[in-house]
C-alpha angles and dihedrals in degrees: 000000000000091000093050089050092051090049091048090051090049090053092047091051094049088046091052089048091050089049092051090044089052091049091050091051090049091054092047088048088051092052093048089049091052092046090049091054089049092054093046088053091048089050093050093048088048091050092049092049089049092052090049092051092046089052091050091048091051090051093050093049090048089050091049090051090054091050091062092041093058091058092046088046092054090048090049091049091052094049090049089051091050090051090049090052092049092047089050089053090048091052092049091051089049093055093054 
């Protein structure tokens, strides 16, 4: 009977160790899950910030393209005005 009692105690001790090990693994898993969630949140924040910077860059590039266009537009308006004056002169000459 003593041998059976010893084996039973051994089984109980091993079972207790397995339960403690399972609890430790569960705690570790919970910590990893929390860390994983934090990393996902940080990634989402970084992606949002990246999108904002990309949008600002696009706006700046668009604004720069308009800067050059304003000067070109003024030049084009001046050329059109010159052409209109010249056409008016030609019309006057044709009327004579």
